[in-house]
C-alpha positions in Angstrom: -70.1 32.9 53.0 -72.3 35.0 51.4 -73.4 33.5 48.1 -72.3 37.6 46.3 -68.3 36.8 48.1 -68.3 32.8 46.5 -69.0 34.5 43.2 -66.7 37.7 43.9 -63.9 35.4 44.6 -64.2 32.2 41.7 -65.7 34.4 39.2 -61.9 35.6 37.6 -60.0 32.7 39.1 -57.5 31.4 36.8 -56.2 28.9 38.9 -55.7 25.2 37.4 -57.7 22.9 39.1 -55.1 20.1 40.8 -55.2 23.7 43.2 -58.6 25.2 42.6 -60.4 21.8 44.0 -60.2 21.6 47.6 -60.3 25.1 47.6 -63.4 25.9 46.3 -65.2 23.3 47.9 -64.4 24.7 51.1 -65.5 27.2 50.1 -69.1 25.6 49.0 -68.7 24.2 52.5 -68.7 27.3 54.1 -71.3 28.8 51.3 -74.1 26.5 52.8 -73.4 26.3 56.3 -71.7 22.5 56.6 -68.8 21.0 57.5 -66.1 20.7 55.2 -64.6 16.8 55.0 -61.8 16.9 57.5 -64.0 19.0 59.8 -66.8 16.3 59.9 -64.4 13.5 59.1 -61.0 13.3 59.7 -60.0 10.0 58.8 -62.2 10.3 55.9 -64.4 7.0 56.2 -68.0 8.3 54.2 -66.8 12.2 53.5 -63.6 13.0 52.2 -61.4 14.4 49.6 -59.3 12.3 46.3 -61.7 9.0 47.7 -59.8 5.6 45.8 -61.6 4.0 42.9 -62.0 1.2 40.8 -62.7 2.4 37.4 -65.3 -0.2 35.5 -62.4 -0.1 33.0 -60.2 -1.2 36.1 -58.0 1.4 36.5 -57.4 2.9 39.5 -58.7 6.5 40.0 -60.0 8.5 42.8 -63.1 10.6 42.9 -62.0 13.9 43.7 -65.3 14.0 46.5 -67.0 11.2 48.6 -70.2 11.7 51.0 -71.1 8.7 51.5 -74.8 8.4 50.8 -74.5 11.6 49.5 -72.3 12.4 46.3 -69.4 12.1 44.4 -67.5 15.3 42.5 -65.3 15.6 40.3 -63.5 18.9 39.9 -62.4 19.4 35.3 -60.8 22.9 34.4 -62.3 25.9 33.7 -64.9 25.7 30.9 -63.3 22.2 30.5 -66.0 19.3 30.1 -68.3 18.2 31.8 -69.5 15.4 30.3 -65.9 13.9 30.3 -66.1 15.3 34.3 -69.4 12.8 34.4 -68.4 9.5 32.3 -65.3 9.3 34.3 -68.0 9.0 37.9 -69.6 7.0 36.4 -66.8 5.1 35.9 -66.1 5.1 39.9 -70.4 4.5 40.8 -70.0 1.1 42.1 -67.4 1.9 43.7 -68.3 4.8 45.4 -71.7 2.7 47.2 -73.5 4.4 44.3 -73.9 8.0 45.5 -77.4 9.1 44.5 -76.1 12.1 43.1 -73.0 12.8 41.3 -72.4 16.0 41.1 -69.5 17.6 38.4 -67.7 21.2 38.4 -65.6 23.3 37.1 -66.0 26.3 39.6 -67.7 27.9 37.5 -70.7 25.9 36.0 -72.4 22.6 38.8 -74.6 19.3 37.4 -75.8 17.7 39.7 -77.2 14.5 38.2 -79.8 12.6 39.5 -78.8 8.4 40.3 -80.7 6.5 42.0 -82.1 3.1 40.7 -84.9 2.3 38.6 -85.9 6.7 38.9 -85.9 9.1 35.9 -82.4 11.0 35.5 -82.5 14.4 35.8 -79.7 17.0 35.6 -79.2 20.3 38.2 -77.4 23.5 36.3 -76.5 25.8 38.1 -74.4 28.5 36.7 -71.8 31.1 39.7 -74.0 34.0 38.6 -77.0 31.6 39.8 -75.4 31.3 43.4 -78.1 34.6 43.8 -80.6 33.2 43.4 -82.3 31.1 46.9 -83.8 28.2 45.0 -80.8 27.1 42.8 -78.0 27.9 45.8 -80.6 25.1 48.2 -80.2 22.4 45.2 -76.8 22.6 46.1 -77.6 23.2 49.6 -79.7 19.8 49.5 -77.2 17.5 48.3 -75.1 18.4 51.2 -78.1 17.5 53.3 -80.8 15.9 51.4 -80.9 14.6 48.9 -83.9 13.1 48.1 -85.3 16.6 48.1 -83.5 16.3 44.6 -85.4 12.4 43.3 -86.7 12.3 40.7 -90.6 12.3 41.2 -91.8 9.4 38.4 -90.1 6.4 38.2 -89.3 5.1 34.8 -92.3 2.9 34.3 -94.4 5.9 35.4 -92.3 7.6 32.6 -92.4 4.7 30.2 -96.6 4.9 31.0 -97.1 8.7 30.4 -95.1 8.1 26.8 -96.4 5.5 25.8 -100.0 6.6 26.5 -99.1 9.5 24.2 -97.7 7.1 21.0 -100.7 4.8 21.0 -102.5 7.5 20.6 -100.7 8.9 17.4 -100.4 5.1 16.8 -104.2 5.3 16.3 -104.9 7.8 14.7 -102.3 7.3 12.0 -104.2 4.2 11.1 -107.9 5.7 11.0 -106.4 8.1 8.3 -105.7 4.6 6.2 -102.5 4.1 7.2 -101.1 0.7 7.9 -101.3 -0.4 11.2 -97.4 -2.5 11.3 -96.4 1.6 8.6 -97.8 3.2 10.9 -96.6 1.4 14.4 -92.5 1.4 12.1 -92.7 5.3 11.6 -94.0 6.0 15.7 -90.6 4.1 16.6 -89.2 5.6 14.7 -89.7 8.8 16.8 -89.1 7.0 19.7 -85.9 6.7 18.8 -84.9 9.6 17.5 -85.9 11.0 20.9 -84.3 8.6 22.8 -81.0 9.5 20.9 -80.6 12.7 21.3 -81.1 12.9 25.1 -78.3 10.5 25.0 -76.8 12.9 22.7 -75.4 10.3 19.9 -78.2 12.3 17.8 -75.9 15.7 18.4 -77.8 19.3 18.8 -81.1 18.7 19.7 -82.1 18.2 16.0 -84.9 15.8 16.7 -86.2 19.3 19.0 -85.5 21.6 16.6 -87.0 20.0 13.7 -90.3 19.2 16.0 -90.1 23.7 16.6 -90.0 24.2 13.2 -92.7 22.0 12.2 -95.4 23.4 15.1 -94.5 27.2 13.0 -94.7 24.7 9.6 -96.5 21.2 9.9 -96.6 21.5 6.0 -92.3 21.7 6.5 -93.5 18.2 8.7 -93.0 15.4 6.3 -90.3 16.4 4.6 -88.2 18.0 7.2 -88.7 14.0 9.2 -87.6 12.1 5.6 -84.3 13.7 5.6 -83.4 13.6 9.1 -84.3 9.9 8.7 -82.1 10.0 5.6 -79.4 11.0 7.4 -79.9 8.6 9.7 -79.8 5.8 7.5 -76.5 6.3 5.2 -74.6 9.6 7.5 -74.3 13.0 6.2 -75.7 16.8 7.2 -79.0 18.8 7.9 -78.3 22.1 7.4 -74.5 22.4 9.1 -75.0 19.6 11.9 -73.2 15.5 10.6 -75.3 13.3 11.4 -73.9 10.1 12.4 -74.6 6.9 10.7 -77.8 4.9 12.8 -79.7 2.9 10.4 -79.3 -1.0 11.2 -82.8 -1.6 9.9 -84.9 1.3 12.2 -83.6 3.7 9.0 -84.3 1.6 5.7 -87.2 3.2 5.6 -86.5 6.9 5.4 -90.2 8.6 4.8 -92.6 10.0 7.5 -96.2 9.5 7.5 -97.8 13.3 7.6 -99.2 14.9 10.1 -101.1 17.8 11.6 -100.4 20.6 13.6 -102.2 19.1 16.9 -99.9 16.3 16.0 -96.8 17.3 15.6 -97.3 19.9 19.4 -97.7 16.8 20.7 -95.2 15.2 19.3 -92.6 18.7 20.2 -94.0 18.4 23.6 -93.0 14.3 23.7 -89.7 14.7 23.0 -88.9 18.0 25.6 -89.2 15.2 28.5 -85.9 13.8 29.5 -85.4 10.0 27.5 -82.6 8.6 28.3 -83.3 6.4 31.3 -87.0 5.0 29.4 -87.7 1.8 29.6 -86.6 0.1 26.5 -90.2 -2.0 27.1 -92.1 1.4 26.2 -91.4 -0.4 22.3 -93.2 -3.5 22.9 -96.4 -1.1 24.5 -96.1 0.7 21.6 -95.5 -2.1 19.5 -99.2 -4.2 21.1 -101.1 -1.0 20.9 -100.3 0.7 18.0 -101.6 -2.8 16.1 -105.6 -3.5 15.5 -106.4 -5.2 18.1 -108.3 -8.4 15.8 -104.4 -8.2 14.6 -102.7 -8.4 17.9 -103.6 -12.2 18.8 -103.0 -13.3 15.1 -99.2 -12.3 15.8 -98.7 -12.8 19.3 -98.1 -10.0 20.3 -98.5 -9.1 24.4 -96.6 -7.1 26.1 -94.8 -8.7 29.6 -93.9 -6.1 32.1 -89.8 -7.3 33.4 -90.9 -8.8 36.6 -92.7 -10.9 35.6 -89.4 -11.3 32.7 -87.0 -11.5 35.7 -89.1 -14.8 37.4 -87.1 -16.6 34.2 -84.4 -14.4 34.1 -82.7 -14.8 37.3 -83.0 -18.4 38.6 -83.1 -20.4 34.4 -79.7 -17.6 33.4 -78.5 -16.1 36.0 -78.2 -18.2 39.2 -76.2 -20.9 37.8 -73.7 -18.8 36.3 -73.2 -17.4 40.9 -73.1 -20.8 41.3 -70.2 -21.2 39.2 -68.4 -18.3 39.9 -68.4 -18.5 43.6 -66.5 -21.4 43.4 -63.8 -20.2 40.9 -63.6 -18.1 43.2 -63.3 -20.2 45.8 -60.5 -21.7 43.4 -59.0 -19.0 43.1 -58.2 -17.8 47.1 -56.9 -21.1 47.7 -54.1 -20.6 45.5 -50.9 -19.0 46.5 -51.0 -14.9 45.9 -47.7 -15.9 44.5 -48.8 -17.7 41.6 -50.6 -15.4 39.9 -50.7 -16.5 36.1 -52.4 -19.5 37.8 -54.9 -16.7 39.7 -55.5 -14.7 37.0 -55.8 -18.3 34.9 -58.7 -19.2 36.5 -60.6 -15.1 36.5 -59.9 -15.3 32.2 -61.2 -19.0 31.8 -64.0 -18.0 33.9 -64.4 -15.3 32.2 -64.4 -16.5 28.3 -66.9 -19.0 30.0 -69.5 -15.9 30.9 -69.3 -14.3 27.1 -69.9 -17.7 25.7 -73.3 -18.1 26.6 -76.3 -17.6 24.5 -79.8 -16.7 26.0 -82.4 -17.8 23.5 -86.2 -16.4 22.9 -87.6 -18.5 20.0 -91.0 -15.8 19.8 -88.9 -12.8 21.0 -92.4 -10.9 20.4 -91.0 -7.1 21.0 -87.4 -7.9 22.7 -88.5 -7.4 26.8 -86.7 -10.7 27.6 -83.9 -10.3 25.8 -83.3 -6.7 27.0 -83.3 -8.0 30.6 -81.0 -11.0 30.0 -78.4 -8.9 27.7 -78.8 -6.0 30.5 -78.3 -8.8 33.7 -75.8 -10.4 32.1 -74.0 -7.7 31.4 -73.9 -6.4 35.4 -72.8 -10.2 36.5 -69.8 -10.0 34.2 -69.2 -6.1 36.0 -69.9 -7.6 39.8 -67.5 -10.3 38.2 -64.4 -7.9 37.3 -64.8 -6.0 40.3 -64.4 -8.9 42.0 -61.2 -9.7 40.0 -59.9 -6.2 41.8 -61.0 -6.9 44.8 -58.6 -10.3 44.5 -55.2 -8.8 43.2 -56.3 -10.3 39.5 -55.8 -8.6 36.5 -58.2 -6.9 35.4 -59.7 -7.5 31.9 -62.3 -4.2 29.5 -66.4 -6.0 29.9 -67.1 -7.5 26.6 -70.6 -8.3 26.4 -72.5 -7.2 23.8 -75.7 -7.5 21.6 -74.1 -11.1 20.2 -75.6 -12.7 23.1 -79.0 -12.7 22.7 -80.9 -14.5 20.2 -84.3 -14.4 18.7 -86.5 -16.0 16.4 -89.7 -14.1 16.0 -91.9 -14.8 13.0 -93.5 -10.9 12.7 -91.0 -9.1 10.5 -92.3 -5.8 12.2 -91.7 -7.7 15.4 -88.2 -9.3 14.5 -87.1 -6.0 14.1 -88.3 -4.1 17.1 -86.7 -6.4 19.0 -83.4 -5.4 17.3 -84.2 -2.0 19.1 -85.5 -2.8 22.1 -81.9 -4.9 22.3 -79.7 -1.4 20.9 -81.3 0.4 23.5 -81.0 -1.5 26.4 -77.0 -1.6 25.0 -76.6 1.6 24.1 -79.0 3.0 27.7 -76.8 0.5 29.6 -72.8 1.7 28.1 -73.6 5.4 28.8 -74.8 4.8 32.7 -71.7 2.9 33.3 -69.4 5.3 31.6 -68.2 3.8 28.5 -69.4 5.1 25.0 -71.1 3.6 22.6 -70.2 2.0 19.2 -70.4 3.5 15.6 -70.3 3.4 11.8 -72.7 2.1 12.5 -74.3 2.8 15.6 -77.3 0.2 15.2 -75.3 -2.7 14.4 -77.1 -5.5 12.6 -78.1 -8.2 14.9 -78.5 -11.3 13.3 -79.3 -13.2 16.0 -82.4 -12.3 16.6 -84.0 -13.5 13.1 -87.3 -13.5 11.4 -88.6 -17.1 11.0 -91.0 -19.6 11.7 -89.5 -21.2 15.3 
């Protein structure tokens, strides 16, 4: 099938999703010279329609198409919300063997989302008429034949390092301009969070990027516009016609932005154009360390510890004992007859209550990297237990572990606030990456478990 034939067939159809999906996908296969699922895998073992999978929420569902090691594919009806389709795929992903690509389609549009671990995410968008372009048609070919061709070049760590270097320069410039180091560092992290919030969709309509674009054209307007945005993120409200949710949590308690010159605004604008959704929250610790006056770093105990070294503590001290406990509980569940569902489910609930009561304390938490990684790993472990529960035929409750499981003490007030921001970003990322929504009103809940005092 040629691109023109494919476009002609599908551009004006009025079929519902259920009627169109498999026919459309078979035509995609013809378009990119690939066997259909039925032709390639009649038994449906590695390439199939309607691949059964359990969602992270515990509900059973079906991915519209699945090819092992390549993609999960979800259809929506014409002009429907593809973000919702992506959320469904994210909830299936673990039980689809974590395919490297998540593809959503409404027959008029294709979105290919990369899903490699420890890599930044990238979205490839293809409109129906774009299929005449060899490069964009090539993206579809790669999804079926060689998904590695679509893998982003930069890892999360590389993107983090690049951004940290740029913002360290900005923090240094602000300090040399006479601003207090902690004030400058706090302002820079407000910028960082705005960019993250924008690219995860919780700061809607690309408001920060629009602000930066306008300020490049009129640098004198920067401070007023940024201050207005910060004030709306503090309490909720409107910037122009756009509604801004209530964020605060302490990060936007101070709403006055620092002045920037045109070159600095250009740097902010250009950095905002990167995809921040998958940024490593440890960037905040790096910015904290580099943004301070060098003479004050030792005094404040500001030191960045990389994730690999942190995991050398979290793995044996936090995770290994919990895995051992769950293994024992699972063996006990296995030993009980399937007919005694009540007792089997009681054992699961007892273990989950135990798991959710765990608290991890860092008594000199700095910018919160240890707490962020501990939270992430506990959430991952809870999800693994829930997946095991599904395998065992048990009732599957909703994941509950959140930032309340980590506790920190930090003498420096800015570092204590920064630890909260690091944990918030980690929580938001995990929720979105696994197909869950983020909390609201406020988006950044108070984290009283991270306290500013002397340990």
